[in-house]
A tleap script that builds the chain and sets N, CA, C and O, in Angstrom:
source leaprc.protein.ff14SB
mol = sequence {
  NMET SER GLY GLY SER PHE ASP HIE LEU TYR
  THR ARG THR PRO ALA ASP LEU MET SER GLY
  ASP TYR ASP GLU HIE LEU ARG GLU MET ALA
  LEU GLU LEU ASP GLY ILE GLY GLY GLU LYS
  ALA ALA ALA ASP LEU ARG ARG MET LEU ALA
  ASP VAL VAL SER THR ARG SER ARG LEU ALA
  HIE ASP ILE ALA ARG LEU GLU HIE VAL MET
  PHE ALA VAL GLU TRP TRP ARG SER GLY ASP
  TYR GLY GLU GLU ARG ALA ARG ALA ALA ALA
  GLY VAL TYR GLU ARG ASP TYR GLY ARG PRO
  GLY GLY GLY CLEU
}
set mol.1.N position { -161.944 8.914 -7.558 }
set mol.1.CA position { -163.157 9.570 -7.627 }
set mol.1.C position { -162.705 10.939 -8.198 }
set mol.1.O position { -161.660 11.453 -7.797 }
set mol.2.N position { -163.501 11.542 -9.148 }
set mol.2.CA position { -163.311 12.813 -9.804 }
set mol.2.C position { -164.192 13.899 -9.271 }
set mol.2.O position { -165.343 13.976 -9.702 }
set mol.3.N position { -163.784 14.691 -8.431 }
set mol.3.CA position { -164.576 15.790 -8.027 }
set mol.3.C position { -165.933 15.416 -7.225 }
set mol.3.O position { -166.235 14.235 -7.055 }
set mol.4.N position { -166.683 16.405 -6.773 }
set mol.4.CA position { -167.862 16.154 -6.112 }
set mol.4.C position { -167.867 15.774 -4.796 }
set mol.4.O position { -168.953 15.418 -4.337 }
set mol.5.N position { -166.813 15.767 -4.012 }
set mol.5.CA position { -166.660 15.316 -2.746 }
set mol.5.C position { -167.540 16.186 -1.724 }
set mol.5.O position { -168.010 15.810 -0.650 }
set mol.6.N position { -167.645 17.460 -2.339 }
set mol.6.CA position { -168.369 18.427 -1.454 }
set mol.6.C position { -169.749 18.890 -2.261 }
set mol.6.O position { -170.291 19.968 -2.018 }
set mol.7.N position { -170.202 18.048 -3.145 }
set mol.7.CA position { -171.334 18.276 -3.977 }
set mol.7.C position { -171.178 19.582 -4.742 }
set mol.7.O position { -172.134 20.339 -4.908 }
set mol.8.N position { -169.915 19.842 -5.220 }
set mol.8.CA position { -169.658 20.955 -6.140 }
set mol.8.C position { -170.071 22.257 -5.618 }
set mol.8.O position { -170.789 23.054 -6.224 }
set mol.9.N position { -169.546 22.429 -4.396 }
set mol.9.CA position { -169.793 23.779 -3.690 }
set mol.9.C position { -169.413 24.888 -4.542 }
set mol.9.O position { -170.159 25.867 -4.559 }
set mol.10.N position { -168.316 24.882 -5.283 }
set mol.10.CA position { -167.842 25.887 -6.074 }
set mol.10.C position { -168.805 26.551 -7.169 }
set mol.10.O position { -168.642 27.692 -7.602 }
set mol.11.N position { -169.918 25.605 -7.589 }
set mol.11.CA position { -170.794 25.883 -8.482 }
set mol.11.C position { -172.058 26.374 -7.813 }
set mol.11.O position { -172.985 26.672 -8.566 }
set mol.12.N position { -172.245 26.511 -6.404 }
set mol.12.CA position { -173.522 26.862 -5.985 }
set mol.12.C position { -173.811 28.395 -5.951 }
set mol.12.O position { -172.926 29.230 -5.767 }
set mol.13.N position { -175.186 28.704 -6.155 }
set mol.13.CA position { -175.437 30.156 -6.065 }
set mol.13.C position { -175.846 30.508 -4.649 }
set mol.13.O position { -175.871 29.601 -3.818 }
set mol.14.N position { -176.163 31.727 -4.306 }
set mol.14.CA position { -176.519 32.247 -3.064 }
set mol.14.C position { -177.936 31.454 -2.826 }
set mol.14.O position { -178.137 30.890 -1.751 }
set mol.15.N position { -178.808 31.440 -3.768 }
set mol.15.CA position { -179.881 30.753 -3.504 }
set mol.15.C position { -179.966 29.333 -3.112 }
set mol.15.O position { -180.857 28.866 -2.403 }
set mol.16.N position { -178.906 28.629 -3.659 }
set mol.16.CA position { -178.552 27.205 -3.262 }
set mol.16.C position { -178.190 27.285 -1.855 }
set mol.16.O position { -178.772 26.567 -1.042 }
set mol.17.N position { -177.305 28.073 -1.509 }
set mol.17.CA position { -176.740 28.079 -0.043 }
set mol.17.C position { -177.838 28.429 0.962 }
set mol.17.O position { -177.773 27.924 2.083 }
set mol.18.N position { -178.869 29.276 0.638 }
set mol.18.CA position { -179.963 29.706 1.332 }
set mol.18.C position { -180.874 28.544 1.884 }
set mol.18.O position { -181.558 28.592 2.906 }
set mol.19.N position { -180.746 27.462 0.981 }
set mol.19.CA position { -181.739 26.193 1.199 }
set mol.19.C position { -181.218 25.565 2.651 }
set mol.19.O position { -182.030 25.076 3.436 }
set mol.20.N position { -179.977 25.614 2.901 }
set mol.20.CA position { -179.496 24.939 4.033 }
set mol.20.C position { -178.959 23.556 3.664 }
set mol.20.O position { -178.394 22.847 4.496 }
set mol.21.N position { -179.155 23.185 2.370 }
set mol.21.CA position { -178.607 21.858 2.006 }
set mol.21.C position { -177.222 21.684 1.999 }
set mol.21.O position { -176.765 20.542 1.937 }
set mol.22.N position { -176.461 22.701 2.057 }
set mol.22.CA position { -174.899 22.687 1.813 }
set mol.22.C position { -174.355 23.140 3.115 }
set mol.22.O position { -173.148 23.383 3.100 }
set mol.23.N position { -174.981 23.307 4.245 }
set mol.23.CA position { -174.306 23.813 5.404 }
set mol.23.C position { -173.008 22.840 5.809 }
set mol.23.O position { -171.820 23.157 5.864 }
set mol.24.N position { -173.601 21.623 6.058 }
set mol.24.CA position { -172.493 20.611 6.320 }
set mol.24.C position { -171.525 20.475 5.445 }
set mol.24.O position { -170.459 20.102 5.934 }
set mol.25.N position { -171.544 20.669 4.216 }
set mol.25.CA position { -170.493 20.609 3.140 }
set mol.25.C position { -169.493 21.729 3.450 }
set mol.25.O position { -168.282 21.513 3.416 }
set mol.26.N position { -169.983 22.861 3.736 }
set mol.26.CA position { -169.342 24.089 3.943 }
set mol.26.C position { -168.404 24.052 5.362 }
set mol.26.O position { -167.308 24.607 5.444 }
set mol.27.N position { -168.983 23.365 6.355 }
set mol.27.CA position { -168.314 23.086 7.520 }
set mol.27.C position { -167.204 22.114 7.253 }
set mol.27.O position { -166.054 22.378 7.605 }
set mol.28.N position { -167.535 20.919 6.597 }
set mol.28.CA position { -166.618 20.037 6.108 }
set mol.28.C position { -165.288 20.442 5.561 }
set mol.28.O position { -164.173 20.088 5.945 }
set mol.29.N position { -165.645 21.321 4.509 }
set mol.29.CA position { -164.558 22.004 3.620 }
set mol.29.C position { -163.815 22.782 4.363 }
set mol.29.O position { -162.603 22.749 4.147 }
set mol.30.N position { -164.310 23.637 5.374 }
set mol.30.CA position { -163.425 24.397 6.224 }
set mol.30.C position { -162.487 23.512 7.006 }
set mol.30.O position { -161.281 23.726 6.890 }
set mol.31.N position { -162.889 22.590 7.748 }
set mol.31.CA position { -161.998 21.597 8.368 }
set mol.31.C position { -160.914 21.139 7.341 }
set mol.31.O position { -159.716 21.202 7.615 }
set mol.32.N position { -161.342 20.717 6.253 }
set mol.32.CA position { -160.320 20.234 5.343 }
set mol.32.C position { -159.246 21.255 5.047 }
set mol.32.O position { -158.060 20.953 4.919 }
set mol.33.N position { -159.758 22.557 4.938 }
set mol.33.CA position { -158.798 23.877 4.630 }
set mol.33.C position { -157.800 23.904 5.854 }
set mol.33.O position { -156.572 23.943 5.782 }
set mol.34.N position { -158.619 23.873 7.051 }
set mol.34.CA position { -157.577 24.139 8.168 }
set mol.34.C position { -156.531 23.110 8.312 }
set mol.34.O position { -155.473 23.413 8.864 }
set mol.35.N position { -156.753 21.807 7.821 }
set mol.35.CA position { -155.779 20.769 7.764 }
set mol.35.C position { -154.735 20.876 6.761 }
set mol.35.O position { -153.761 20.125 6.808 }
set mol.36.N position { -154.881 21.836 5.774 }
set mol.36.CA position { -153.740 21.996 4.688 }
set mol.36.C position { -153.353 23.333 4.606 }
set mol.36.O position { -153.010 23.786 3.514 }
set mol.37.N position { -153.360 24.064 5.663 }
set mol.37.CA position { -152.828 25.372 5.759 }
set mol.37.C position { -153.625 26.548 5.315 }
set mol.37.O position { -153.159 27.680 5.187 }
set mol.38.N position { -155.046 26.152 5.054 }
set mol.38.CA position { -155.921 27.298 4.419 }
set mol.38.C position { -156.824 27.864 5.473 }
set mol.38.O position { -158.053 27.873 5.411 }
set mol.39.N position { -156.053 28.357 6.492 }
set mol.39.CA position { -156.854 28.899 7.670 }
set mol.39.C position { -157.774 30.137 7.193 }
set mol.39.O position { -158.954 30.265 7.522 }
set mol.40.N position { -157.140 30.926 6.464 }
set mol.40.CA position { -157.961 32.240 5.956 }
set mol.40.C position { -159.256 31.805 5.176 }
set mol.40.O position { -160.383 32.227 5.435 }
set mol.41.N position { -158.956 30.949 4.235 }
set mol.41.CA position { -160.159 30.407 3.562 }
set mol.41.C position { -161.104 29.670 4.360 }
set mol.41.O position { -162.299 29.794 4.093 }
set mol.42.N position { -160.697 28.837 5.405 }
set mol.42.CA position { -161.634 28.234 6.253 }
set mol.42.C position { -162.400 29.066 7.000 }
set mol.42.O position { -163.602 28.884 7.196 }
set mol.43.N position { -161.638 30.151 7.511 }
set mol.43.CA position { -162.408 31.278 8.291 }
set mol.43.C position { -163.486 31.960 7.454 }
set mol.43.O position { -164.596 32.218 7.920 }
set mol.44.N position { -163.128 32.238 6.222 }
set mol.44.CA position { -163.984 32.929 5.347 }
set mol.44.C position { -165.236 32.169 5.112 }
set mol.44.O position { -166.336 32.707 5.240 }
set mol.45.N position { -165.065 30.736 4.717 }
set mol.45.CA position { -166.208 29.846 4.746 }
set mol.45.C position { -166.954 29.805 5.867 }
set mol.45.O position { -168.170 29.797 5.674 }
set mol.46.N position { -166.555 29.775 7.057 }
set mol.46.CA position { -167.313 29.679 8.269 }
set mol.46.C position { -168.076 31.029 8.444 }
set mol.46.O position { -169.223 31.067 8.891 }
set mol.47.N position { -167.415 32.067 8.088 }
set mol.47.CA position { -168.222 33.515 8.139 }
set mol.47.C position { -169.251 33.473 7.219 }
set mol.47.O position { -170.364 33.880 7.554 }
set mol.48.N position { -169.015 32.970 5.926 }
set mol.48.CA position { -170.076 32.954 5.120 }
set mol.48.C position { -171.230 32.056 5.414 }
set mol.48.O position { -172.373 32.360 5.072 }
set mol.49.N position { -170.922 30.881 6.085 }
set mol.49.CA position { -171.953 30.073 6.585 }
set mol.49.C position { -172.816 30.824 7.650 }
set mol.49.O position { -174.043 30.884 7.567 }
set mol.50.N position { -172.066 31.409 8.684 }
set mol.50.CA position { -172.768 32.160 9.626 }
set mol.50.C position { -173.582 33.218 9.049 }
set mol.50.O position { -174.679 33.423 9.568 }
set mol.51.N position { -173.203 33.945 8.020 }
set mol.51.CA position { -174.031 35.033 7.405 }
set mol.51.C position { -175.181 34.336 6.739 }
set mol.51.O position { -176.268 34.912 6.743 }
set mol.52.N position { -175.072 33.243 6.206 }
set mol.52.CA position { -176.331 32.551 5.451 }
set mol.52.C position { -177.232 32.166 6.540 }
set mol.52.O position { -178.410 32.511 6.456 }
set mol.53.N position { -176.786 31.425 7.656 }
set mol.53.CA position { -177.676 31.082 8.659 }
set mol.53.C position { -178.294 32.227 9.283 }
set mol.53.O position { -179.480 32.100 9.587 }
set mol.54.N position { -177.712 33.332 9.535 }
set mol.54.CA position { -178.267 34.482 10.152 }
set mol.54.C position { -179.226 35.003 9.152 }
set mol.54.O position { -180.310 35.334 9.632 }
set mol.55.N position { -179.089 35.145 7.944 }
set mol.55.CA position { -179.933 35.624 7.050 }
set mol.55.C position { -181.314 34.742 6.874 }
set mol.55.O position { -182.416 35.255 6.681 }
set mol.56.N position { -181.092 33.490 6.962 }
set mol.56.CA position { -182.326 32.620 6.971 }
set mol.56.C position { -183.159 32.791 8.147 }
set mol.56.O position { -184.383 32.691 8.071 }
set mol.57.N position { -182.508 33.062 9.307 }
set mol.57.CA position { -183.143 33.335 10.558 }
set mol.57.C position { -183.958 34.619 10.451 }
set mol.57.O position { -185.124 34.632 10.846 }
set mol.58.N position { -183.398 35.660 9.946 }
set mol.58.CA position { -183.966 36.913 9.728 }
set mol.58.C position { -185.173 36.815 8.891 }
set mol.58.O position { -186.278 37.202 9.271 }
set mol.59.N position { -184.920 36.254 7.670 }
set mol.59.CA position { -185.950 36.007 6.749 }
set mol.59.C position { -187.325 35.263 7.329 }
set mol.59.O position { -188.480 35.622 7.098 }
set mol.60.N position { -186.947 34.261 8.049 }
set mol.60.CA position { -188.192 33.554 8.603 }
set mol.60.C position { -188.894 34.301 9.577 }
set mol.60.O position { -190.105 34.129 9.713 }
set mol.61.N position { -188.178 35.232 10.370 }
set mol.61.CA position { -188.758 36.268 11.333 }
set mol.61.C position { -189.592 37.187 10.558 }
set mol.61.O position { -190.772 37.369 10.860 }
set mol.62.N position { -188.947 37.861 9.425 }
set mol.62.CA position { -189.811 38.917 8.765 }
set mol.62.C position { -190.992 38.211 7.946 }
set mol.62.O position { -192.059 38.806 7.797 }
set mol.63.N position { -190.796 36.999 7.447 }
set mol.63.CA position { -191.899 36.417 6.856 }
set mol.63.C position { -193.071 36.123 7.842 }
set mol.63.O position { -194.230 36.386 7.521 }
set mol.64.N position { -192.788 35.636 8.910 }
set mol.64.CA position { -193.880 35.511 9.983 }
set mol.64.C position { -194.460 36.738 10.351 }
set mol.64.O position { -195.681 36.748 10.506 }
set mol.65.N position { -193.821 37.777 10.519 }
set mol.65.CA position { -194.461 39.029 10.758 }
set mol.65.C position { -195.311 39.637 9.662 }
set mol.65.O position { -196.360 40.232 9.910 }
set mol.66.N position { -194.842 39.477 8.488 }
set mol.66.CA position { -195.550 39.870 7.274 }
set mol.66.C position { -196.631 39.028 6.650 }
set mol.66.O position { -197.456 39.500 5.868 }
set mol.67.N position { -196.598 37.731 7.033 }
set mol.67.CA position { -197.545 36.800 6.489 }
set mol.67.C position { -198.886 37.219 6.378 }
set mol.67.O position { -199.443 37.043 5.294 }
set mol.68.N position { -199.562 37.795 7.400 }
set mol.68.CA position { -201.001 38.070 7.306 }
set mol.68.C position { -201.288 39.302 6.332 }
set mol.68.O position { -202.349 39.377 5.712 }
set mol.69.N position { -200.242 40.299 6.231 }
set mol.69.CA position { -200.487 41.403 5.327 }
set mol.69.C position { -200.234 40.974 3.868 }
set mol.69.O position { -200.953 41.382 2.956 }
set mol.70.N position { -199.210 40.156 3.673 }
set mol.70.CA position { -198.822 39.595 2.288 }
set mol.70.C position { -200.061 38.941 1.949 }
set mol.70.O position { -200.585 39.298 0.893 }
set mol.71.N position { -200.719 37.918 2.742 }
set mol.71.CA position { -201.898 37.148 2.377 }
set mol.71.C position { -202.998 38.067 1.885 }
set mol.71.O position { -203.535 37.886 0.792 }
set mol.72.N position { -203.348 39.117 2.754 }
set mol.72.CA position { -204.348 39.915 2.410 }
set mol.72.C position { -204.234 40.593 1.124 }
set mol.72.O position { -205.120 40.492 0.275 }
set mol.73.N position { -203.074 41.346 0.934 }
set mol.73.CA position { -202.758 41.926 -0.378 }
set mol.73.C position { -202.941 40.952 -1.556 }
set mol.73.O position { -203.658 41.287 -2.498 }
set mol.74.N position { -202.308 39.732 -1.538 }
set mol.74.CA position { -202.392 38.738 -2.553 }
set mol.74.C position { -203.792 38.451 -2.910 }
set mol.74.O position { -204.220 38.585 -4.056 }
set mol.75.N position { -204.546 38.026 -1.838 }
set mol.75.CA position { -206.046 37.766 -2.124 }
set mol.75.C position { -206.854 38.805 -2.727 }
set mol.75.O position { -207.784 38.597 -3.506 }
set mol.76.N position { -206.402 40.067 -2.276 }
set mol.76.CA position { -207.182 41.284 -2.719 }
set mol.76.C position { -206.912 41.458 -4.219 }
set mol.76.O position { -207.858 41.646 -4.985 }
set mol.77.N position { -205.601 41.397 -4.675 }
set mol.77.CA position { -205.133 41.598 -5.942 }
set mol.77.C position { -205.610 40.371 -6.977 }
set mol.77.O position { -205.692 40.569 -8.189 }
set mol.78.N position { -205.920 39.054 -6.346 }
set mol.78.CA position { -206.359 38.060 -7.077 }
set mol.78.C position { -207.981 38.072 -7.128 }
set mol.78.O position { -208.627 37.195 -7.702 }
set mol.79.N position { -208.512 39.102 -6.501 }
set mol.79.CA position { -210.023 39.228 -6.574 }
set mol.79.C position { -210.723 38.414 -5.504 }
set mol.79.O position { -211.948 38.323 -5.592 }
set mol.80.N position { -210.098 37.813 -4.506 }
set mol.80.CA position { -210.628 37.021 -3.509 }
set mol.80.C position { -211.061 37.704 -2.364 }
set mol.80.O position { -211.946 37.178 -1.689 }
set mol.81.N position { -210.545 38.893 -1.993 }
set mol.81.CA position { -210.839 39.903 -0.980 }
set mol.81.C position { -211.171 41.155 -1.609 }
set mol.81.O position { -210.935 41.361 -2.799 }
set mol.82.N position { -211.777 42.099 -0.755 }
set mol.82.CA position { -211.925 43.456 -1.224 }
set mol.82.C position { -210.744 44.196 -0.772 }
set mol.82.O position { -209.987 43.779 0.104 }
set mol.83.N position { -210.622 45.191 -1.331 }
set mol.83.CA position { -209.402 46.226 -0.967 }
set mol.83.C position { -209.412 46.627 0.600 }
set mol.83.O position { -208.399 46.776 1.283 }
set mol.84.N position { -210.794 46.779 1.057 }
set mol.84.CA position { -210.685 47.030 2.554 }
set mol.84.C position { -210.129 45.970 3.416 }
set mol.84.O position { -209.675 46.375 4.486 }
set mol.85.N position { -210.065 44.712 3.190 }
set mol.85.CA position { -209.429 43.773 4.047 }
set mol.85.C position { -207.872 43.910 3.954 }
set mol.85.O position { -207.109 43.740 4.905 }
set mol.86.N position { -207.522 44.223 2.739 }
set mol.86.CA position { -205.984 44.543 2.552 }
set mol.86.C position { -205.702 45.620 3.255 }
set mol.86.O position { -204.752 45.498 4.028 }
set mol.87.N position { -206.316 46.781 3.218 }
set mol.87.CA position { -206.177 47.987 3.928 }
set mol.87.C position { -206.134 47.681 5.440 }
set mol.87.O position { -205.251 48.121 6.176 }
set mol.88.N position { -207.149 46.895 5.851 }
set mol.88.CA position { -207.248 46.780 7.242 }
set mol.88.C position { -205.902 45.783 7.705 }
set mol.88.O position { -205.368 46.018 8.789 }
set mol.89.N position { -205.471 44.847 6.978 }
set mol.89.CA position { -204.282 44.161 7.392 }
set mol.89.C position { -203.068 45.146 7.371 }
set mol.89.O position { -202.253 45.137 8.293 }
set mol.90.N position { -202.969 45.917 6.408 }
set mol.90.CA position { -201.819 46.920 6.494 }
set mol.90.C position { -201.987 47.810 7.522 }
set mol.90.O position { -200.962 48.225 8.063 }
set mol.91.N position { -203.096 48.211 7.928 }
set mol.91.CA position { -203.392 49.139 9.042 }
set mol.91.C position { -202.905 48.419 10.482 }
set mol.91.O position { -202.273 49.023 11.348 }
set mol.92.N position { -203.294 47.102 10.564 }
set mol.92.CA position { -202.922 46.381 11.791 }
set mol.92.C position { -201.294 46.283 11.782 }
set mol.92.O position { -200.636 46.460 12.808 }
set mol.93.N position { -200.725 45.989 10.540 }
set mol.93.CA position { -199.216 46.022 10.650 }
set mol.93.C position { -198.569 47.196 11.033 }
set mol.93.O position { -197.606 47.201 11.800 }
set mol.94.N position { -199.161 48.392 10.427 }
set mol.94.CA position { -198.489 49.681 10.735 }
set mol.94.C position { -198.801 49.912 12.206 }
set mol.94.O position { -197.895 50.354 12.913 }
set mol.95.N position { -200.017 49.653 12.747 }
set mol.95.CA position { -200.231 49.949 14.281 }
set mol.95.C position { -199.206 49.019 15.152 }
set mol.95.O position { -198.688 49.421 16.194 }
set mol.96.N position { -198.987 47.763 14.608 }
set mol.96.CA position { -198.198 46.912 15.563 }
set mol.96.C position { -196.661 47.164 15.351 }
set mol.96.O position { -195.916 47.055 16.325 }
set mol.97.N position { -196.159 47.496 14.123 }
set mol.97.CA position { -194.755 47.593 13.826 }
set mol.97.C position { -194.197 49.067 13.511 }
set mol.97.O position { -192.988 49.228 13.345 }
set mol.98.N position { -195.039 50.064 13.437 }
set mol.98.CA position { -194.541 51.372 13.277 }
set mol.98.C position { -194.765 52.014 12.192 }
set mol.98.O position { -195.627 51.537 11.455 }
set mol.99.N position { -194.168 53.096 11.826 }
set mol.99.CA position { -194.314 53.907 10.620 }
set mol.99.C position { -193.762 53.318 9.288 }
set mol.99.O position { -192.828 52.516 9.285 }
set mol.100.N position { -194.351 53.731 8.213 }
set mol.100.CA position { -193.868 53.103 6.851 }
set mol.100.C position { -192.472 53.691 6.682 }
set mol.100.O position { -192.192 54.859 6.953 }
set mol.101.N position { -191.554 52.707 6.173 }
set mol.101.CA position { -190.118 53.130 6.029 }
set mol.101.C position { -189.369 52.833 7.161 }
set mol.101.O position { -188.146 52.974 7.138 }
set mol.102.N position { -189.966 52.431 8.166 }
set mol.102.CA position { -189.044 52.343 9.508 }
set mol.102.C position { -188.289 51.148 9.706 }
set mol.102.O position { -187.519 50.995 10.653 }
set mol.103.N position { -188.523 50.235 8.746 }
set mol.103.CA position { -187.696 48.981 8.555 }
set mol.103.C position { -188.275 47.890 9.401 }
set mol.103.O position { -189.181 48.081 10.212 }
set mol.104.N position { -187.663 46.654 9.155 }
set mol.104.CA position { -188.173 45.476 9.781 }
set mol.104.C position { -187.447 45.328 11.145 }
set mol.104.O position { -187.711 44.381 11.885 }
savepdb mol mol.pdb
quit
């Protein structure tokens, strides 16, 4: 067999890894590296996977919080809502989550 045992992980982009489709390949490759004396590379792969999983979780949380205001702004800009509905959604978000620039 010529290559591809880990679905060509070395060619994957950050966006590919964010999909979750390669989590198991990363875990398996880390195990293989442990078995051949590549403990540092294995540890770095595990750290990278943990970072990706954590980022996916944070993004899901942020999207859930922002969903109603993003929806209102998108529909306002596409002409389906008036500006007042977008302003109202933004106002609710500001009331619930703090001042502008305060971060998520």
